[in-house]
N, C-alpha and C positions, 0 to 999 in steps of 0.2 A: 168768766173774770169781770172785775170793774171796770170801770172807762176808766181812774185812774189808775192801777195795773197795769191794762194796758198799754196805757200813753208810757208808762214807765219803761214795760216791753218795749215798743216801738220807737224810744230814744235808746237803749242800749242797741237791739242792734241794727241803728240806723236806718229803718225802713217803715215804711206806712203801711200796714195789711188792709187788706180789703179795697184798694185803689193802688193806682199807678200813682208816678211822681207828679202827673200834672191830671189824672183825672179823666185823660185821653188814650185812644191806642188806636193810634196812627203812625205811618210813617212819611218817609220824605223824598218818594221815586219821583224823579223828572218824568215829563214825556220826552221820548228819544225821537228823532229823526227818520225816516226810513234809509234801508240800507242801499245803497247807488250800486252802479253796473250790473244789476240783475240780469243773467241772461240764462236761458233755457237749450240746452242739447239733446235733441231726440235720438234716442235710440231704441233696439229689439222691446217692445214693451216698455218701456222706461224712457221716463226723462228726467235728466241730471241739471238742477238748478245751482248755480252760484251767484257770488252777490261778493259785495264788498264789505267787510267789519262796519259796526257802529262803535266807537269810542262810549263807552259804559253800559252797553247792552249784555246783559246774561243770558240770551236768548234770543230765539228769530222765529216768528210764526207764517207759517207759507199756507196759502190762502189761495185757492183755484176758483173760476167760473167757467161757466159755457161761452162764453161772450166780453170783449171789453169792458161793456156795461154793468156787469155782473147779472145779479148780485153775487158778491166774493165769499165764499164760508172756509172757516177752517179748515184747512186740508186733514180729513181724519183719515191716520193710520190702523184705526182700531187698538190703539194703546191702552185704553180706558186712564186714562192718568192724563199728567200736562203732555198737550201736544207738541209744549213749541220744541226746536233742537238746538243745542248749543253753539254751532256754527254750522258754515258751509263747508262740503258742498250737501245738496236732500236730494236723494234718486225716488220721483213718484213712480210706483207702482199702481197706482188705484186706478187708472183711467184706461178707456180701450184701445189700444192701434187703431191709429186711420181716422178716431176725433180729436177733432183740435181744443185743446183747453188755453184759458190765459190764467198766467199765475201772478202775483204779489208778495212782498216780502213787507211785515214790520216788525219793527224792535224793540224790545222789552226789557225796561228797567228793574223790572219786578214782575212776578208772573202776573200780577194785576194789574198792573200798567203797561198798555202797550201803544205806540205811536200810531201816526197817518201810515198811509202802506204807501208801499214804491210805485211807480209807474207799472203797468200792467204788460206782459210779455207774452207771447203765445206760443207756442207749441204744438207736435201730434207727434206720439210715439210712434215707431215701426212696427210693422209685422215680425221682424225678424234683425237678428243682432246683424250690424254692419263688418263686423270682423270681432277678432281675438281682443283678448286684454291681457297686458302684456306689463309684467313686475319685472321692473328693472334693477337691481340691487348692486351697489358700489361697494365690494366688500374690504376697498381701501380705507372705506370712510370711518368716521367717527362720531359721531353725535351727541355721545354722552352714556353718562349711566343710564340701562335699561330701567323708566319707571316701573312699579309694580304696586297698584292700589289695590290691589286685591289682597296684598298681605296682612294690611294693619289690621282689618278686623272680617270676619264672616259672624252674620246672623243665628240664632238657636232660639228652639221654643224656650220656655220660662227653665229655666237651669234646675230646679229642683226635679225635672222633669228626668235628667240625669240618673240619680238615684233612685228613680222608679225600679220596681220589683215586679210590676205586674208586666204583662205580654200583649202584643197585637198578631193575631194569628199566631200564635204560638214563638213567637220573637220577643224576648227581652229587649223590653223598651229602653229600660236604662244602659244595659250594655252595648246596645246596638246605638244608640246616641252618643256616648261614649266614644266607639270606637269610631263614627263619622266625625268629630271633634278632635280627637289625635291624628286621624288622616291628615284633616285638615292640616292639622299643624305640621307631621312631619315632612307629605309629599308636597302642599301645595304653600308652605312655608308664612302661614297663616300663625299672628303673633298675638290675637285679643278676641274675643267673644263678646258679641252684646247680646242681652236678651230681657223680655219681660219678667215682672213682677215679683222682683228679690223681696217687696215688702206684703204681699202678696199672704194671704190667713195660714197657707197653706206652709209657707217660711217661720211661723206664728213669731214674729220679731212686738208687736205691741198689743197688751189688755188693759184694759182695765176693770181688774176683778171687783173693786167696790164701787163701782159705777162711774160716772163721770164726774164726779165732784170727790171722787177716791184719787189718790196717786197711781199714776201709771207705771206700767212695768216695763220696761223692755228686755228681752231675749235674745239674743243673738244666736244662740248654737243654731239653731237651722241656717241660718247664714254660712255659720263657720262650715259645716258637713257642705255645704253647697260649694262655697268656692275653695275649702281645700281638697277635694273634687277635680275643679276645675284647672288650680294648680299643678294638681299630679300632672294631669295631661300634658300640661308644660303651657298652658294659656292664660294669660290676663284678663280680667272681667274690664267692659264697659260699661262702667255701673248705671244702667238705667232706674232713677231713683223714682220705682210705682212701684205699684198701685196704693191705693188709699185703705190702711188697715179696718175692720170692721169697727172697731172700737174709737176711732177717731175719724171716719169719715162723716161728713153733715148730712148724707143720707145712701146711708148701706143699701138702700134698694136698686141705684144704678149703679149696673153691672154692667160687664161685657164678658165674653165667650163661653164657654162651657165652661169653666172653673172659675167662672163668676168675680172677675177681677173689678174692684170696684171704682170709679171713674168719678168720684164725687170730692169737690176740695175737702179740707179738713173741716170739721167742727171746729176746731181751736187752732189758730196759727202759732200760740208760743210753742203748745204739744206738739206738733210739728217739726218747729225749730231744733226744739230739745230732742226730738225722736232722731232725726235725720241727723245730727249733731254727734250725740251717741251714739249712732251705729258709724260715722266719719271716725271717731277716736278709735270706736271698737277693732276696725279693719288697720288705722295705724298699728296700734299697740299689738296685735294678730301678727301680721303682716310684715313692717316694719318700714326703712326707707322705698322699698318696691314699691307701696302706693303712688308715693310721689313722685317716684322716676319713672314709672312703668303704668299703672292706673289710671283711670279718668272716668267723671261723674258727668251725667248726662240727666237733664232735668226732665221727666215723666217721658208720654209719648204720645205723641200727633193729637195734642189739644186742641187743635185745627178743625177737629174731627169731632161732634157733638158723643159719639158712638164711644171715645175716650174721655171726653172730658165732661159734665156737664155744666162746670161752673160758666164765667162770663169768658171774654176774653182780657179783660181788667184783672182778673181772679186769676187768671195762668200767669200775669205778668207779675203780679202775687207773691203766686206759688215759685216763680223761677227766683225773684229777690229773694225770698227768704231761706230757698233750698241752696241758693248758693253762698249766703251767707251764713248758713251753716255750716257747709264745707268748707269754706276758706276760714271760717272763727279756727276751726282744728288746726289749721296750716294754713298761711294762706301761701304757699306752693304749689299746694293742690290743684287739679285739672279739673272746671265745670263750664258747662256749656249746653248748647239748646241752639233750638226749639225741637228739635227732632219733631217735625213739623212735617204733615203729610201732605204731597202733591204740592213741595218749594213753598210751601205757603208760612207765612207771618215770619221771614227772617229778616226781612225790610222792617217789619214795627218792632222786634225784639233789637236790634241795633240802634235805631232810632231810644227807644226804650231806655237802652244801656247805656246811651251818648249823652241823652238827661239826668240819667241817675247813677250813674256812676259803678252800675252793677257788673261783674266780671264776665264775658264773654271768649273762654280761652279758646274753642274753636267754633263755628259754624257747623250746625247738623240739622240735615232735614233730607227727605225720603221723596224717591218718584218710582215711577214704574213703566214699562213699555217705552221709552226713549231712552237715548241718552242723555245723561246728567245734566242740567245747565249751569252756565258757567258764573261764580257769586265769586269773582275775583272785582270785577269792576264794582259790587255792591260794596263788598268791604273796601274798596279805595275809598268812594265816595264818603265815605264812614268815617275813613282815618284809620281804620283796622288793616290796612295791606300787608299780608303775611300770615293772616289769622289763617290756622288749619281748617280747611275745609270737606267734612267728613258728612259723606250720603249713607249715614247709618242703614239705610235700607234700599235694597232697590232689586229688581228684578224684572224681568219679560211682562208679567200682570201681577195687578192686584186682586183680583180673583181666585178665589182657593175652588178647586177641583175645576181646573181650566187643562184640557189635554195640552195647550202647547206648553205648560211646564214640563213636560217628559219626552216631548219632542227634539228634532234637533235643530228647529227652527230657535229654540230658545238656549242654546249653546253657544250658537252662531252669534246668536243675540250680546252672546254674554260678552266674547270675543270684540265685538262691535263696539260696545259702551267701557271696555277696559283701555281698547286705545285709544276713546276719545279723551276718556279720563288723564293718558298719562301726561304728565308733566304738571298738569292744571288741578288736580284733585290729592288731596293725601291719602284719602281712605273711599272708596269704592265697596261696601260688604254688600255680598250677594247674602240675601233674607230666603231661605234657611237652607244650612248644612244637611239637615234629615227630614224625610217626611215623617218620621217617629215629633207628631205635630199635633196640636190637639183643641187650637183656638175653637175652629168649627166641630168637633168630634174627632175621633180617632180614627185615623183611616179603612174606608168600608172594601181595600183593596190592594190589591197592588200598585200598581199605576193607574192612578185615580185623579191626575193634575193638582197632586202635590207641591208643595212648596221648594222642597228639596232637593240637593245635589243629588244626595243618594236615596234610594227607595228604603221601607223596610226589608229585611233582609240582606243591607247594606250592600247593593247591587246598585253600580255608578252608571247617572245619566249622562247623555252628553253633555250636559253643562259642566258635569263635574271635568269632562276630556278636555274642554275647552279650558278649564282654568290650567288642567295639567300640560296641556301645549304651549301656554303661557307662560306656565313657571319653569317649562324646560328651554327657553328664550335663555339665550346668554349674556352676560352682564352689559354688556359693552353696543348701545343700538348703530344699526347700520343705516346711511340715507337709501332711499329708493325712490322710484317716480312708478307710478301705478297711471297707463295710459289704455286708450280704447273705448270701447262701447260699454261705459259702465264703470270704467278704470277710476280707481278712487272713491266712485259714491257707492256703485253696490258690488265692487270684488273692489277689496281693502288687504293690506298684509305691513306686516312689521319683520323687519332682518334683526338681526344681531350674529356679532360673533360673542362666542364664550371663552374663560380665562386656558381654558385646556385647545384653544386655537378651531373648536366645533364651529362649523357655520349653521345659522337655522333661517328659517325662513317661514313664517306660518300665514296661512292665505285663505279668505273666505270670501263666500258670495252670500249676500243679505240685502233686504229690501226690508226696512222698517215695518211696512205691510204685513199686520196679522191677519188680512184674507188671505193672502199665500204664504200661509204659514205650513201648511202640508205640502207646497212644495209648486212651483210652475216651469213647466218646459221650456215656453219660450225667453226664461231669465236663465237658464245655463248659459255657462260662457265656456268657450274654449281659453286657456290662461296660459300664457308664455313666461315661465320664468328664466329671469336670466342674470344669475351670478359673473361680476362682471369685476376685472383686479386681479384675477388669479393668476399663479404662474404655468405659464404656459406648460403644458406637459404634466403637468400637478395630475395624480391620480386619484379618485375620492371614493370613498363608500357611500352611497347615498341610500336613505332611508326615507320612504313616504309613507306618512303616516295621515290617516282619513277618516274622519266621522260625518258620515250620510245616511242615507235611508237604510241600508244594507251594512255599513260599516260602523262598528263600534256604537250603537245601539241596541238597548236592550228593549226598547219598546218594539222595534219592528220583531226581534225574535219572540216576544211574548204575545205580540199579535199573530204572530205564525201557529203556535202551540197552543192558547187560548183557546179552550171551549164557550161555546156561546153560552153566556149567561154565567161561568167562572170567574169568582175573585179573587183566587189565593190557587198558587202552583202547588202541582203536588210531589213528592219526593224526586221522581223522574223528571218532571219540568224543571224544577229548580235547580238541578245536576246541567241542564241542557243551560238554561238562564246562567248559572257562573261560570261554563266553557264559554258565554258567548261576552260574559262582563269583563272585556282585554280593550285597550286600545289599537287596533288593528292596521298593520300594513297595507298599505292598495295593493303591494305591489312587490315581490324578493329584494333584498338589500341586492342595489346593481354597482359595479363601477363604472365609475365617469371620467374622463380627464379632460381639463381644459384644453379649450383649443389654439392655435397659434397666437391667438388675439386674447387670450387669458382668460374665456369665457366657458361654463357650463351653461346650458338651456337646458332647460327641463319642461315638456308641454303636459297638462294634463286637463280636464274638462270638468269643472267645477258645477255640481248641478246647484238650483237654488234651493233651499239650503243646503251648505257644506261647507266644510274646512277641513284645509289640509296643512300638515306641517312638514316639511324638506330639511333634514338634516345630512350636512356632508361633513365628512372626515376624513382628512388624509391621511392617507395609509402608509 
């Protein structure tokens, strides 16, 4: 393109390609004061920290040292990603009982902007728990509709994989991935799916048959096959606009994943704009107003990691501007956002850039693993964007492929903890991903190989599927509760609800974020008393007690017992055993319980760490 032609095009769409609005990639996050009121309470094999929130903070970093003079280091709970947490309390289980530690906390206005430390406080964890945890539920309360941040979105391998006729260990890839997506929609209430690579060359959207000087060809037949299939399942796409078609890439040798997704900027920004605009227009023509009402468009994936973007940060802002403008030029009601970043990065920079340039940010999206998601509401408020939806379009227990924690009870309980944390402050918390039919680093080498999926090859449900199933079983109205005792509210957490049919539900779990304890920790087990108060005295209920722990609702434990040394895949007989174990189990038979003279039903159980229980009460 000649210089004059490029200038005409830039003027036409209102952006400057190859640079940001002022040539700078910067944010405006301030340094915040430390939190006040830091308190440390000792318990059995744990220390619970609490503090007063700081206005403007998106999260807090806990630091620890062996003396008040330091050195203080970030407390590493082995999440392998962002270690900061969105709010107190924080339970530390990384220390040794009987050994004193000093703690300090800092406030973050952005993941890279950490303020000064609070005054340090000492604490020494104990050898054993000081007593039980009591969960007291006020059944007469109503604190509002129960938020369900798992419903708006689930992650998936690139969606053309759902059309694959190939097999893994004899299991049909496309059929099973489609089955997992359908189950997420039908059983968990999930409405949308996000995936990479709709512009990858297996979908064949872009060609230059006559070379770079010839007219490009846009072909959306492959897109139609993919999205027709997803819509037939009942899901709507969150359209991640990625990656770069070969013929449009400035450097087609820069790739990621086994399937060779190209991560370079476009060779020609005008041709990229035209591709995105034609693609968007085609979707509206084919699928109609639902694209405006139900679909959304996310710009790229994790461009703050070199493995996913070979351009500069400034070139990413150009990509964002050009892509967002191409989408909006089709229909200015369309929803577009980003930055779809790794480790909660580049949100500040994108918001600052959009404030200067006027680029639309209809939702703020980012990713994190190993911790509950941070709270970006203060950042949005600072940029004058209060109320902008916050979408964590990837989240999970670990960013690491082939990590055994992904198959374990720990990951399920982690999911419950994160979803509770997100309730009321995050619109979408999307678990990455729905199925182990996933080929970023190659197709699954064995049954339970530490894959990212909620479900295995062969469609067995992992503990984290059951976590979502339990959460989805909760009723429509949230009930007030308190959680007290050794680790109450920090190690042991709970959510309670009342359904439209009157069913009472209490979901309670025991979890530390400390992944060095992922296989379990005896000293962290807790006796838990659950009290449901405010019932009519003398009313009898059927009590169902569902449990996920090492011995219940855990196909990994079953596979560990029947698997032969060196065996990758089950035999037919073993598959039958696994399918029998693939269920959400009752800890004990359904029992009749009666509210006492004070209108209380009390249930006592022991919760190992990690584990989760759900109590369901239905009046007779």
